[in-house]
PyMOL Python script that loads the backbone (N, CA, C, O; Angstrom):
from pymol import cmd

cmd.read_pdbstr("""\
ATOM      1  N   UNK A   1     -46.334 -51.766 -72.031  1.00  0.00           N
ATOM      2  CA  UNK A   1     -46.948 -51.057 -70.937  1.00  0.00           C
ATOM      3  C   UNK A   1     -47.241 -49.619 -71.374  1.00  0.00           C
ATOM      4  O   UNK A   1     -46.359 -48.936 -71.894  1.00  0.00           O
ATOM      5  N   UNK A   2     -48.437 -49.176 -71.170  1.00  0.00           N
ATOM      6  CA  UNK A   2     -48.828 -47.863 -71.635  1.00  0.00           C
ATOM      7  C   UNK A   2     -48.399 -46.766 -70.692  1.00  0.00           C
ATOM      8  O   UNK A   2     -48.230 -45.625 -71.121  1.00  0.00           O
ATOM      9  N   UNK A   3     -48.214 -47.076 -69.408  1.00  0.00           N
ATOM     10  CA  UNK A   3     -47.840 -46.059 -68.436  1.00  0.00           C
ATOM     11  C   UNK A   3     -46.487 -46.384 -67.859  1.00  0.00           C
ATOM     12  O   UNK A   3     -46.370 -47.188 -66.934  1.00  0.00           O
ATOM     13  N   UNK A   4     -45.475 -45.764 -68.399  1.00  0.00           N
ATOM     14  CA  UNK A   4     -44.103 -46.005 -67.942  1.00  0.00           C
ATOM     15  C   UNK A   4     -43.773 -45.029 -66.816  1.00  0.00           C
ATOM     16  O   UNK A   4     -44.496 -44.062 -66.578  1.00  0.00           O
ATOM     17  N   UNK A   5     -42.685 -45.300 -66.142  1.00  0.00           N
ATOM     18  CA  UNK A   5     -42.234 -44.453 -65.051  1.00  0.00           C
ATOM     19  C   UNK A   5     -41.916 -43.031 -65.564  1.00  0.00           C
ATOM     20  O   UNK A   5     -42.164 -42.042 -64.874  1.00  0.00           O
ATOM     21  N   UNK A   6     -41.366 -42.953 -66.781  1.00  0.00           N
ATOM     22  CA  UNK A   6     -41.053 -41.651 -67.346  1.00  0.00           C
ATOM     23  C   UNK A   6     -42.313 -40.852 -67.619  1.00  0.00           C
ATOM     24  O   UNK A   6     -42.342 -39.646 -67.374  1.00  0.00           O
ATOM     25  N   UNK A   7     -43.351 -41.498 -68.120  1.00  0.00           N
ATOM     26  CA  UNK A   7     -44.597 -40.851 -68.423  1.00  0.00           C
ATOM     27  C   UNK A   7     -45.255 -40.341 -67.120  1.00  0.00           C
ATOM     28  O   UNK A   7     -45.805 -39.241 -67.076  1.00  0.00           O
ATOM     29  N   UNK A   8     -45.183 -41.160 -66.083  1.00  0.00           N
ATOM     30  CA  UNK A   8     -45.709 -40.743 -64.762  1.00  0.00           C
ATOM     31  C   UNK A   8     -44.987 -39.502 -64.239  1.00  0.00           C
ATOM     32  O   UNK A   8     -45.618 -38.550 -63.778  1.00  0.00           O
ATOM     33  N   UNK A   9     -43.646 -39.529 -64.318  1.00  0.00           N
ATOM     34  CA  UNK A   9     -42.856 -38.386 -63.856  1.00  0.00           C
ATOM     35  C   UNK A   9     -43.222 -37.130 -64.662  1.00  0.00           C
ATOM     36  O   UNK A   9     -43.309 -36.031 -64.114  1.00  0.00           O
ATOM     37  N   UNK A  10     -43.433 -37.312 -65.961  1.00  0.00           N
ATOM     38  CA  UNK A  10     -43.793 -36.182 -66.804  1.00  0.00           C
ATOM     39  C   UNK A  10     -45.151 -35.580 -66.408  1.00  0.00           C
ATOM     40  O   UNK A  10     -45.305 -34.360 -66.364  1.00  0.00           O
ATOM     41  N   UNK A  11     -46.131 -36.447 -66.122  1.00  0.00           N
ATOM     42  CA  UNK A  11     -47.454 -35.998 -65.711  1.00  0.00           C
ATOM     43  C   UNK A  11     -47.342 -35.225 -64.402  1.00  0.00           C
ATOM     44  O   UNK A  11     -47.888 -34.129 -64.284  1.00  0.00           O
ATOM     45  N   UNK A  12     -46.638 -35.785 -63.418  1.00  0.00           N
ATOM     46  CA  UNK A  12     -46.531 -35.158 -62.116  1.00  0.00           C
ATOM     47  C   UNK A  12     -45.704 -33.869 -62.197  1.00  0.00           C
ATOM     48  O   UNK A  12     -45.979 -32.923 -61.458  1.00  0.00           O
ATOM     49  N   UNK A  13     -44.707 -33.813 -63.070  1.00  0.00           N
ATOM     50  CA  UNK A  13     -43.927 -32.613 -63.207  1.00  0.00           C
ATOM     51  C   UNK A  13     -44.772 -31.482 -63.813  1.00  0.00           C
ATOM     52  O   UNK A  13     -44.608 -30.317 -63.449  1.00  0.00           O
ATOM     53  N   UNK A  14     -45.667 -31.828 -64.732  1.00  0.00           N
ATOM     54  CA  UNK A  14     -46.483 -30.823 -65.385  1.00  0.00           C
ATOM     55  C   UNK A  14     -47.632 -30.346 -64.477  1.00  0.00           C
ATOM     56  O   UNK A  14     -47.873 -29.144 -64.371  1.00  0.00           O
ATOM     57  N   UNK A  15     -48.329 -31.267 -63.834  1.00  0.00           N
ATOM     58  CA  UNK A  15     -49.516 -30.891 -63.091  1.00  0.00           C
ATOM     59  C   UNK A  15     -49.330 -30.819 -61.574  1.00  0.00           C
ATOM     60  O   UNK A  15     -50.027 -30.059 -60.902  1.00  0.00           O
ATOM     61  N   UNK A  16     -48.392 -31.605 -61.029  1.00  0.00           N
ATOM     62  CA  UNK A  16     -48.130 -31.514 -59.605  1.00  0.00           C
ATOM     63  C   UNK A  16     -47.132 -30.380 -59.340  1.00  0.00           C
ATOM     64  O   UNK A  16     -46.735 -29.664 -60.259  1.00  0.00           O
ATOM     65  N   UNK A  17     -46.740 -30.228 -58.088  1.00  0.00           N
ATOM     66  CA  UNK A  17     -45.779 -29.189 -57.772  1.00  0.00           C
ATOM     67  C   UNK A  17     -44.387 -29.529 -58.369  1.00  0.00           C
ATOM     68  O   UNK A  17     -43.700 -28.648 -58.885  1.00  0.00           O
ATOM     69  N   UNK A  18     -43.995 -30.779 -58.292  1.00  0.00           N
ATOM     70  CA  UNK A  18     -42.776 -31.281 -58.941  1.00  0.00           C
ATOM     71  C   UNK A  18     -42.958 -32.762 -59.195  1.00  0.00           C
ATOM     72  O   UNK A  18     -43.987 -33.330 -58.828  1.00  0.00           O
ATOM     73  N   UNK A  19     -41.975 -33.398 -59.817  1.00  0.00           N
ATOM     74  CA  UNK A  19     -42.167 -34.808 -60.217  1.00  0.00           C
ATOM     75  C   UNK A  19     -42.168 -35.795 -59.061  1.00  0.00           C
ATOM     76  O   UNK A  19     -42.587 -36.940 -59.231  1.00  0.00           O
ATOM     77  N   UNK A  20     -41.711 -35.376 -57.897  1.00  0.00           N
ATOM     78  CA  UNK A  20     -41.715 -36.291 -56.769  1.00  0.00           C
ATOM     79  C   UNK A  20     -42.951 -36.107 -55.875  1.00  0.00           C
ATOM     80  O   UNK A  20     -43.170 -36.911 -54.968  1.00  0.00           O
ATOM     81  N   UNK A  21     -43.755 -35.074 -56.110  1.00  0.00           N
ATOM     82  CA  UNK A  21     -44.942 -34.838 -55.333  1.00  0.00           C
ATOM     83  C   UNK A  21     -46.109 -35.610 -55.951  1.00  0.00           C
ATOM     84  O   UNK A  21     -46.942 -35.034 -56.652  1.00  0.00           O
ATOM     85  N   UNK A  22     -46.162 -36.907 -55.687  1.00  0.00           N
ATOM     86  CA  UNK A  22     -47.177 -37.768 -56.321  1.00  0.00           C
ATOM     87  C   UNK A  22     -48.478 -37.755 -55.557  1.00  0.00           C
ATOM     88  O   UNK A  22     -49.430 -38.412 -55.980  1.00  0.00           O
ATOM     89  N   UNK A  23     -48.566 -37.054 -54.471  1.00  0.00           N
ATOM     90  CA  UNK A  23     -49.785 -37.039 -53.650  1.00  0.00           C
ATOM     91  C   UNK A  23     -50.666 -35.851 -53.909  1.00  0.00           C
ATOM     92  O   UNK A  23     -51.769 -35.791 -53.366  1.00  0.00           O
ATOM     93  N   UNK A  24     -50.238 -34.900 -54.712  1.00  0.00           N
ATOM     94  CA  UNK A  24     -51.019 -33.713 -54.947  1.00  0.00           C
ATOM     95  C   UNK A  24     -52.300 -34.066 -55.701  1.00  0.00           C
ATOM     96  O   UNK A  24     -52.302 -34.952 -56.556  1.00  0.00           O
ATOM     97  N   UNK A  25     -53.365 -33.380 -55.383  1.00  0.00           N
ATOM     98  CA  UNK A  25     -54.661 -33.667 -56.011  1.00  0.00           C
ATOM     99  C   UNK A  25     -54.587 -33.412 -57.508  1.00  0.00           C
ATOM    100  O   UNK A  25     -55.155 -34.176 -58.288  1.00  0.00           O
ATOM    101  N   UNK A  26     -53.903 -32.360 -57.926  1.00  0.00           N
ATOM    102  CA  UNK A  26     -53.810 -32.035 -59.341  1.00  0.00           C
ATOM    103  C   UNK A  26     -53.094 -33.149 -60.105  1.00  0.00           C
ATOM    104  O   UNK A  26     -53.547 -33.580 -61.165  1.00  0.00           O
ATOM    105  N   UNK A  27     -51.971 -33.609 -59.551  1.00  0.00           N
ATOM    106  CA  UNK A  27     -51.218 -34.710 -60.195  1.00  0.00           C
ATOM    107  C   UNK A  27     -52.028 -35.993 -60.279  1.00  0.00           C
ATOM    108  O   UNK A  27     -52.018 -36.681 -61.300  1.00  0.00           O
ATOM    109  N   UNK A  28     -52.731 -36.308 -59.195  1.00  0.00           N
ATOM    110  CA  UNK A  28     -53.555 -37.537 -59.176  1.00  0.00           C
ATOM    111  C   UNK A  28     -54.659 -37.465 -60.216  1.00  0.00           C
ATOM    112  O   UNK A  28     -54.917 -38.441 -60.921  1.00  0.00           O
ATOM    113  N   UNK A  29     -55.318 -36.303 -60.317  1.00  0.00           N
ATOM    114  CA  UNK A  29     -56.381 -36.131 -61.301  1.00  0.00           C
ATOM    115  C   UNK A  29     -55.848 -36.258 -62.715  1.00  0.00           C
ATOM    116  O   UNK A  29     -56.493 -36.867 -63.568  1.00  0.00           O
ATOM    117  N   UNK A  30     -54.672 -35.688 -62.974  1.00  0.00           N
ATOM    118  CA  UNK A  30     -54.082 -35.804 -64.302  1.00  0.00           C
ATOM    119  C   UNK A  30     -53.704 -37.250 -64.628  1.00  0.00           C
ATOM    120  O   UNK A  30     -53.884 -37.701 -65.759  1.00  0.00           O
ATOM    121  N   UNK A  31     -53.185 -37.968 -63.643  1.00  0.00           N
ATOM    122  CA  UNK A  31     -52.853 -39.386 -63.843  1.00  0.00           C
ATOM    123  C   UNK A  31     -54.110 -40.207 -64.086  1.00  0.00           C
ATOM    124  O   UNK A  31     -54.134 -41.046 -64.986  1.00  0.00           O
ATOM    125  N   UNK A  32     -55.145 -39.978 -63.303  1.00  0.00           N
ATOM    126  CA  UNK A  32     -56.421 -40.705 -63.504  1.00  0.00           C
ATOM    127  C   UNK A  32     -56.989 -40.416 -64.877  1.00  0.00           C
ATOM    128  O   UNK A  32     -57.514 -41.319 -65.528  1.00  0.00           O
ATOM    129  N   UNK A  33     -56.895 -39.175 -65.331  1.00  0.00           N
ATOM    130  CA  UNK A  33     -57.409 -38.797 -66.638  1.00  0.00           C
ATOM    131  C   UNK A  33     -56.668 -39.544 -67.746  1.00  0.00           C
ATOM    132  O   UNK A  33     -57.278 -40.028 -68.699  1.00  0.00           O
ATOM    133  N   UNK A  34     -55.347 -39.630 -67.606  1.00  0.00           N
ATOM    134  CA  UNK A  34     -54.546 -40.369 -68.588  1.00  0.00           C
ATOM    135  C   UNK A  34     -54.987 -41.801 -68.634  1.00  0.00           C
ATOM    136  O   UNK A  34     -55.184 -42.355 -69.716  1.00  0.00           O
ATOM    137  N   UNK A  35     -55.153 -42.435 -67.445  1.00  0.00           N
ATOM    138  CA  UNK A  35     -55.562 -43.833 -67.388  1.00  0.00           C
ATOM    139  C   UNK A  35     -56.966 -44.044 -67.914  1.00  0.00           C
ATOM    140  O   UNK A  35     -57.232 -45.042 -68.583  1.00  0.00           O
ATOM    141  N   UNK A  36     -57.880 -43.110 -67.620  1.00  0.00           N
ATOM    142  CA  UNK A  36     -59.266 -43.197 -68.069  1.00  0.00           C
ATOM    143  C   UNK A  36     -59.304 -43.124 -69.608  1.00  0.00           C
ATOM    144  O   UNK A  36     -60.051 -43.864 -70.248  1.00  0.00           O
ATOM    145  N   UNK A  37     -58.511 -42.244 -70.183  1.00  0.00           N
ATOM    146  CA  UNK A  37     -58.485 -42.125 -71.641  1.00  0.00           C
ATOM    147  C   UNK A  37     -57.973 -43.414 -72.271  1.00  0.00           C
ATOM    148  O   UNK A  37     -58.488 -43.862 -73.296  1.00  0.00           O
ATOM    149  N   UNK A  38     -56.951 -44.008 -71.649  1.00  0.00           N
ATOM    150  CA  UNK A  38     -56.423 -45.261 -72.197  1.00  0.00           C
ATOM    151  C   UNK A  38     -57.445 -46.385 -72.090  1.00  0.00           C
ATOM    152  O   UNK A  38     -57.623 -47.133 -73.052  1.00  0.00           O
ATOM    153  N   UNK A  39     -58.116 -46.527 -70.966  1.00  0.00           N
ATOM    154  CA  UNK A  39     -59.111 -47.587 -70.787  1.00  0.00           C
ATOM    155  C   UNK A  39     -60.322 -47.357 -71.713  1.00  0.00           C
ATOM    156  O   UNK A  39     -60.936 -48.320 -72.170  1.00  0.00           O
ATOM    157  N   UNK A  40     -60.659 -46.123 -71.982  1.00  0.00           N
ATOM    158  CA  UNK A  40     -61.781 -45.840 -72.872  1.00  0.00           C
ATOM    159  C   UNK A  40     -61.443 -46.341 -74.285  1.00  0.00           C
ATOM    160  O   UNK A  40     -62.278 -46.951 -74.952  1.00  0.00           O
ATOM    161  N   UNK A  41     -60.222 -46.075 -74.724  1.00  0.00           N
ATOM    162  CA  UNK A  41     -59.809 -46.587 -76.053  1.00  0.00           C
ATOM    163  C   UNK A  41     -59.779 -48.097 -76.074  1.00  0.00           C
ATOM    164  O   UNK A  41     -60.160 -48.701 -77.077  1.00  0.00           O
ATOM    165  N   UNK A  42     -59.341 -48.724 -75.007  1.00  0.00           N
ATOM    166  CA  UNK A  42     -59.316 -50.180 -74.925  1.00  0.00           C
ATOM    167  C   UNK A  42     -60.743 -50.756 -75.034  1.00  0.00           C
ATOM    168  O   UNK A  42     -60.972 -51.753 -75.717  1.00  0.00           O
ATOM    169  N   UNK A  43     -61.684 -50.107 -74.347  1.00  0.00           N
ATOM    170  CA  UNK A  43     -63.074 -50.604 -74.355  1.00  0.00           C
ATOM    171  C   UNK A  43     -63.749 -50.373 -75.685  1.00  0.00           C
ATOM    172  O   UNK A  43     -64.713 -51.068 -76.006  1.00  0.00           O
ATOM    173  N   UNK A  44     -63.278 -49.416 -76.476  1.00  0.00           N
ATOM    174  CA  UNK A  44     -63.846 -49.244 -77.828  1.00  0.00           C
ATOM    175  C   UNK A  44     -63.492 -50.444 -78.725  1.00  0.00           C
ATOM    176  O   UNK A  44     -64.258 -50.809 -79.617  1.00  0.00           O
ATOM    177  N   UNK A  45     -62.330 -51.044 -78.476  1.00  0.00           N
ATOM    178  CA  UNK A  45     -61.933 -52.195 -79.249  1.00  0.00           C
ATOM    179  C   UNK A  45     -62.447 -53.491 -78.666  1.00  0.00           C
ATOM    180  O   UNK A  45     -62.737 -54.429 -79.409  1.00  0.00           O
ATOM    181  N   UNK A  46     -62.566 -53.564 -77.342  1.00  0.00           N
ATOM    182  CA  UNK A  46     -62.940 -54.808 -76.637  1.00  0.00           C
ATOM    183  C   UNK A  46     -64.214 -54.561 -75.838  1.00  0.00           C
ATOM    184  O   UNK A  46     -64.176 -54.308 -74.634  1.00  0.00           O
ATOM    185  N   UNK A  47     -65.320 -54.639 -76.526  1.00  0.00           N
ATOM    186  CA  UNK A  47     -66.614 -54.254 -75.900  1.00  0.00           C
ATOM    187  C   UNK A  47     -67.020 -55.157 -74.742  1.00  0.00           C
ATOM    188  O   UNK A  47     -67.720 -54.699 -73.839  1.00  0.00           O
ATOM    189  N   UNK A  48     -66.609 -56.415 -74.736  1.00  0.00           N
ATOM    190  CA  UNK A  48     -67.059 -57.343 -73.727  1.00  0.00           C
ATOM    191  C   UNK A  48     -66.078 -57.528 -72.566  1.00  0.00           C
ATOM    192  O   UNK A  48     -66.198 -58.483 -71.798  1.00  0.00           O
ATOM    193  N   UNK A  49     -65.134 -56.640 -72.439  1.00  0.00           N
ATOM    194  CA  UNK A  49     -64.170 -56.687 -71.338  1.00  0.00           C
ATOM    195  C   UNK A  49     -64.780 -56.023 -70.110  1.00  0.00           C
ATOM    196  O   UNK A  49     -64.556 -54.838 -69.864  1.00  0.00           O
ATOM    197  N   UNK A  50     -65.538 -56.774 -69.353  1.00  0.00           N
ATOM    198  CA  UNK A  50     -66.293 -56.204 -68.226  1.00  0.00           C
ATOM    199  C   UNK A  50     -65.422 -55.852 -67.025  1.00  0.00           C
ATOM    200  O   UNK A  50     -65.755 -54.953 -66.253  1.00  0.00           O
ATOM    201  N   UNK A  51     -64.309 -56.561 -66.869  1.00  0.00           N
ATOM    202  CA  UNK A  51     -63.401 -56.218 -65.763  1.00  0.00           C
ATOM    203  C   UNK A  51     -62.786 -54.839 -65.976  1.00  0.00           C
ATOM    204  O   UNK A  51     -62.662 -54.057 -65.034  1.00  0.00           O
ATOM    205  N   UNK A  52     -62.406 -54.545 -67.205  1.00  0.00           N
ATOM    206  CA  UNK A  52     -61.861 -53.242 -67.516  1.00  0.00           C
ATOM    207  C   UNK A  52     -62.933 -52.172 -67.372  1.00  0.00           C
ATOM    208  O   UNK A  52     -62.648 -51.055 -66.938  1.00  0.00           O
ATOM    209  N   UNK A  53     -64.158 -52.509 -67.733  1.00  0.00           N
ATOM    210  CA  UNK A  53     -65.252 -51.540 -67.597  1.00  0.00           C
ATOM    211  C   UNK A  53     -65.459 -51.184 -66.115  1.00  0.00           C
ATOM    212  O   UNK A  53     -65.694 -50.025 -65.771  1.00  0.00           O
ATOM    213  N   UNK A  54     -65.370 -52.185 -65.263  1.00  0.00           N
ATOM    214  CA  UNK A  54     -65.536 -51.945 -63.834  1.00  0.00           C
ATOM    215  C   UNK A  54     -64.381 -51.086 -63.318  1.00  0.00           C
ATOM    216  O   UNK A  54     -64.603 -50.183 -62.512  1.00  0.00           O
ATOM    217  N   UNK A  55     -63.180 -51.346 -63.761  1.00  0.00           N
ATOM    218  CA  UNK A  55     -62.026 -50.543 -63.342  1.00  0.00           C
ATOM    219  C   UNK A  55     -62.177 -49.089 -63.819  1.00  0.00           C
ATOM    220  O   UNK A  55     -61.812 -48.150 -63.111  1.00  0.00           O
ATOM    221  N   UNK A  56     -62.711 -48.929 -65.011  1.00  0.00           N
ATOM    222  CA  UNK A  56     -62.911 -47.572 -65.529  1.00  0.00           C
ATOM    223  C   UNK A  56     -63.926 -46.815 -64.660  1.00  0.00           C
ATOM    224  O   UNK A  56     -63.719 -45.640 -64.357  1.00  0.00           O
ATOM    225  N   UNK A  57     -64.979 -47.453 -64.272  1.00  0.00           N
ATOM    226  CA  UNK A  57     -66.017 -46.802 -63.454  1.00  0.00           C
ATOM    227  C   UNK A  57     -65.419 -46.419 -62.098  1.00  0.00           C
ATOM    228  O   UNK A  57     -65.699 -45.335 -61.587  1.00  0.00           O
ATOM    229  N   UNK A  58     -64.604 -47.290 -61.515  1.00  0.00           N
ATOM    230  CA  UNK A  58     -63.981 -46.963 -60.238  1.00  0.00           C
ATOM    231  C   UNK A  58     -63.000 -45.779 -60.364  1.00  0.00           C
ATOM    232  O   UNK A  58     -62.928 -44.924 -59.481  1.00  0.00           O
ATOM    233  N   UNK A  59     -62.259 -45.749 -61.463  1.00  0.00           N
ATOM    234  CA  UNK A  59     -61.337 -44.636 -61.678  1.00  0.00           C
ATOM    235  C   UNK A  59     -62.072 -43.323 -61.849  1.00  0.00           C
ATOM    236  O   UNK A  59     -61.641 -42.292 -61.332  1.00  0.00           O
ATOM    237  N   UNK A  60     -63.175 -43.356 -62.569  1.00  0.00           N
ATOM    238  CA  UNK A  60     -63.956 -42.127 -62.774  1.00  0.00           C
ATOM    239  C   UNK A  60     -64.506 -41.639 -61.430  1.00  0.00           C
ATOM    240  O   UNK A  60     -64.546 -40.434 -61.179  1.00  0.00           O
ATOM    241  N   UNK A  61     -64.928 -42.562 -60.570  1.00  0.00           N
ATOM    242  CA  UNK A  61     -65.394 -42.170 -59.259  1.00  0.00           C
ATOM    243  C   UNK A  61     -64.316 -41.556 -58.392  1.00  0.00           C
ATOM    244  O   UNK A  61     -64.558 -40.575 -57.689  1.00  0.00           O
ATOM    245  N   UNK A  62     -63.109 -42.141 -58.442  1.00  0.00           N
ATOM    246  CA  UNK A  62     -61.989 -41.569 -57.678  1.00  0.00           C
ATOM    247  C   UNK A  62     -61.641 -40.168 -58.172  1.00  0.00           C
ATOM    248  O   UNK A  62     -61.393 -39.255 -57.385  1.00  0.00           O
ATOM    249  N   UNK A  63     -61.629 -40.024 -59.488  1.00  0.00           N
ATOM    250  CA  UNK A  63     -61.316 -38.712 -60.048  1.00  0.00           C
ATOM    251  C   UNK A  63     -62.393 -37.693 -59.659  1.00  0.00           C
ATOM    252  O   UNK A  63     -62.082 -36.541 -59.354  1.00  0.00           O
ATOM    253  N   UNK A  64     -63.656 -38.122 -59.671  1.00  0.00           N
ATOM    254  CA  UNK A  64     -64.755 -37.219 -59.309  1.00  0.00           C
ATOM    255  C   UNK A  64     -64.596 -36.773 -57.855  1.00  0.00           C
ATOM    256  O   UNK A  64     -64.818 -35.604 -57.539  1.00  0.00           O
ATOM    257  N   UNK A  65     -64.215 -37.688 -56.976  1.00  0.00           N
ATOM    258  CA  UNK A  65     -63.992 -37.329 -55.572  1.00  0.00           C
ATOM    259  C   UNK A  65     -62.878 -36.288 -55.405  1.00  0.00           C
ATOM    260  O   UNK A  65     -63.010 -35.332 -54.641  1.00  0.00           O
ATOM    261  N   UNK A  66     -61.802 -36.494 -56.125  1.00  0.00           N
ATOM    262  CA  UNK A  66     -60.705 -35.528 -56.030  1.00  0.00           C
ATOM    263  C   UNK A  66     -61.096 -34.178 -56.630  1.00  0.00           C
ATOM    264  O   UNK A  66     -60.681 -33.131 -56.135  1.00  0.00           O
ATOM    265  N   UNK A  67     -61.902 -34.207 -57.708  1.00  0.00           N
ATOM    266  CA  UNK A  67     -62.338 -32.936 -58.291  1.00  0.00           C
ATOM    267  C   UNK A  67     -63.284 -32.205 -57.333  1.00  0.00           C
ATOM    268  O   UNK A  67     -63.242 -30.978 -57.237  1.00  0.00           O
ATOM    269  N   UNK A  68     -64.137 -32.955 -56.624  1.00  0.00           N
ATOM    270  CA  UNK A  68     -65.024 -32.301 -55.616  1.00  0.00           C
ATOM    271  C   UNK A  68     -64.183 -31.695 -54.492  1.00  0.00           C
ATOM    272  O   UNK A  68     -64.509 -30.621 -53.985  1.00  0.00           O
ATOM    273  N   UNK A  69     -63.105 -32.375 -54.101  1.00  0.00           N
ATOM    274  CA  UNK A  69     -62.187 -31.834 -53.080  1.00  0.00           C
ATOM    275  C   UNK A  69     -61.578 -30.552 -53.553  1.00  0.00           C
ATOM    276  O   UNK A  69     -61.468 -29.600 -52.780  1.00  0.00           O
ATOM    277  N   UNK A  70     -61.161 -30.493 -54.849  1.00  0.00           N
ATOM    278  CA  UNK A  70     -60.543 -29.290 -55.372  1.00  0.00           C
ATOM    279  C   UNK A  70     -61.527 -28.142 -55.445  1.00  0.00           C
ATOM    280  O   UNK A  70     -61.155 -26.988 -55.227  1.00  0.00           O
ATOM    281  N   UNK A  71     -62.794 -28.447 -55.753  1.00  0.00           N
ATOM    282  CA  UNK A  71     -63.817 -27.383 -55.813  1.00  0.00           C
ATOM    283  C   UNK A  71     -63.943 -26.718 -54.444  1.00  0.00           C
ATOM    284  O   UNK A  71     -64.035 -25.494 -54.347  1.00  0.00           O
ATOM    285  N   UNK A  72     -63.948 -27.530 -53.391  1.00  0.00           N
ATOM    286  CA  UNK A  72     -64.114 -26.972 -52.060  1.00  0.00           C
ATOM    287  C   UNK A  72     -62.890 -26.153 -51.612  1.00  0.00           C
ATOM    288  O   UNK A  72     -63.040 -25.163 -50.896  1.00  0.00           O
ATOM    289  N   UNK A  73     -61.692 -26.559 -52.028  1.00  0.00           N
ATOM    290  CA  UNK A  73     -60.502 -25.886 -51.515  1.00  0.00           C
ATOM    291  C   UNK A  73     -59.966 -24.766 -52.406  1.00  0.00           C
ATOM    292  O   UNK A  73     -59.525 -23.736 -51.897  1.00  0.00           O
ATOM    293  N   UNK A  74     -59.997 -24.951 -53.719  1.00  0.00           N
ATOM    294  CA  UNK A  74     -59.430 -23.907 -54.590  1.00  0.00           C
ATOM    295  C   UNK A  74     -60.137 -23.979 -55.957  1.00  0.00           C
ATOM    296  O   UNK A  74     -59.750 -24.753 -56.832  1.00  0.00           O
ATOM    297  N   UNK A  75     -61.147 -23.182 -56.108  1.00  0.00           N
ATOM    298  CA  UNK A  75     -61.975 -23.208 -57.325  1.00  0.00           C
ATOM    299  C   UNK A  75     -61.192 -22.733 -58.547  1.00  0.00           C
ATOM    300  O   UNK A  75     -61.451 -23.189 -59.661  1.00  0.00           O
ATOM    301  N   UNK A  76     -60.238 -21.822 -58.353  1.00  0.00           N
ATOM    302  CA  UNK A  76     -59.470 -21.332 -59.503  1.00  0.00           C
ATOM    303  C   UNK A  76     -58.576 -22.431 -60.092  1.00  0.00           C
ATOM    304  O   UNK A  76     -58.504 -22.600 -61.310  1.00  0.00           O
ATOM    305  N   UNK A  77     -57.898 -23.174 -59.207  1.00  0.00           N
ATOM    306  CA  UNK A  77     -57.053 -24.311 -59.672  1.00  0.00           C
ATOM    307  C   UNK A  77     -57.929 -25.365 -60.346  1.00  0.00           C
ATOM    308  O   UNK A  77     -57.534 -25.952 -61.354  1.00  0.00           O
ATOM    309  N   UNK A  78     -59.104 -25.603 -59.797  1.00  0.00           N
ATOM    310  CA  UNK A  78     -60.030 -26.568 -60.361  1.00  0.00           C
ATOM    311  C   UNK A  78     -60.397 -26.194 -61.799  1.00  0.00           C
ATOM    312  O   UNK A  78     -60.337 -27.030 -62.700  1.00  0.00           O
ATOM    313  N   UNK A  79     -60.775 -24.939 -62.002  1.00  0.00           N
ATOM    314  CA  UNK A  79     -61.201 -24.476 -63.343  1.00  0.00           C
ATOM    315  C   UNK A  79     -60.032 -24.561 -64.337  1.00  0.00           C
ATOM    316  O   UNK A  79     -60.217 -24.932 -65.496  1.00  0.00           O
ATOM    317  N   UNK A  80     -58.837 -24.212 -63.866  1.00  0.00           N
ATOM    318  CA  UNK A  80     -57.665 -24.268 -64.724  1.00  0.00           C
ATOM    319  C   UNK A  80     -57.335 -25.728 -65.099  1.00  0.00           C
ATOM    320  O   UNK A  80     -56.974 -26.022 -66.239  1.00  0.00           O
ATOM    321  N   UNK A  81     -57.467 -26.619 -64.123  1.00  0.00           N
ATOM    322  CA  UNK A  81     -57.135 -28.024 -64.370  1.00  0.00           C
ATOM    323  C   UNK A  81     -58.096 -28.683 -65.346  1.00  0.00           C
ATOM    324  O   UNK A  81     -57.668 -29.377 -66.268  1.00  0.00           O
ATOM    325  N   UNK A  82     -59.374 -28.473 -65.152  1.00  0.00           N
ATOM    326  CA  UNK A  82     -60.344 -29.102 -66.064  1.00  0.00           C
ATOM    327  C   UNK A  82     -60.220 -28.528 -67.457  1.00  0.00           C
ATOM    328  O   UNK A  82     -60.498 -29.222 -68.435  1.00  0.00           O
ATOM    329  N   UNK A  83     -59.810 -27.276 -67.573  1.00  0.00           N
ATOM    330  CA  UNK A  83     -59.588 -26.650 -68.872  1.00  0.00           C
ATOM    331  C   UNK A  83     -58.375 -27.288 -69.554  1.00  0.00           C
ATOM    332  O   UNK A  83     -58.415 -27.574 -70.751  1.00  0.00           O
ATOM    333  N   UNK A  84     -57.278 -27.514 -68.780  1.00  0.00           N
ATOM    334  CA  UNK A  84     -56.052 -28.093 -69.354  1.00  0.00           C
ATOM    335  C   UNK A  84     -56.276 -29.551 -69.771  1.00  0.00           C
ATOM    336  O   UNK A  84     -55.809 -29.986 -70.824  1.00  0.00           O
ATOM    337  N   UNK A  85     -56.996 -30.294 -68.931  1.00  0.00           N
ATOM    338  CA  UNK A  85     -57.177 -31.711 -69.209  1.00  0.00           C
ATOM    339  C   UNK A  85     -58.324 -32.030 -70.156  1.00  0.00           C
ATOM    340  O   UNK A  85     -58.442 -33.146 -70.662  1.00  0.00           O
ATOM    341  N   UNK A  86     -59.171 -31.021 -70.386  1.00  0.00           N
ATOM    342  CA  UNK A  86     -60.306 -31.255 -71.264  1.00  0.00           C
ATOM    343  C   UNK A  86     -61.422 -32.034 -70.624  1.00  0.00           C
ATOM    344  O   UNK A  86     -62.162 -32.742 -71.307  1.00  0.00           O
ATOM    345  N   UNK A  87     -61.554 -31.912 -69.306  1.00  0.00           N
ATOM    346  CA  UNK A  87     -62.640 -32.572 -68.586  1.00  0.00           C
ATOM    347  C   UNK A  87     -63.798 -31.648 -68.553  1.00  0.00           C
ATOM    348  O   UNK A  87     -63.634 -30.458 -68.285  1.00  0.00           O
ATOM    349  N   UNK A  88     -64.961 -32.149 -68.816  1.00  0.00           N
ATOM    350  CA  UNK A  88     -66.180 -31.315 -68.742  1.00  0.00           C
ATOM    351  C   UNK A  88     -67.063 -31.845 -67.674  1.00  0.00           C
ATOM    352  O   UNK A  88     -66.979 -33.019 -67.313  1.00  0.00           O
ATOM    353  N   UNK A  89     -67.906 -31.010 -67.162  1.00  0.00           N
ATOM    354  CA  UNK A  89     -68.870 -31.440 -66.144  1.00  0.00           C
ATOM    355  C   UNK A  89     -70.252 -31.004 -66.596  1.00  0.00           C
ATOM    356  O   UNK A  89     -71.236 -31.254 -65.900  1.00  0.00           O
TER     357      UNK A  89
END
""", "prot")
cmd.dss("prot")
cmd.show_as("cartoon", "prot")
cmd.util.cbc("prot")
cmd.orient("prot")
């Protein structure tokens, strides 16, 4: 399993307020980014895995929605987060 409970706690501790605050937008975006990167690597090896491709597109859409939410509420946190995660727009 690529995403263990320890890895999740680490992501939320770094980007969320603390490791138990799994609902924060920053933590969710960081988790989605981790999953998107993993699925992208999987699709590079398995080009015909269309179910994974669909899941990837849905995850990117969810992340985009959360990023739009962050732009409206706190542009400084948004800029810092995309810089840390290496997300470009």
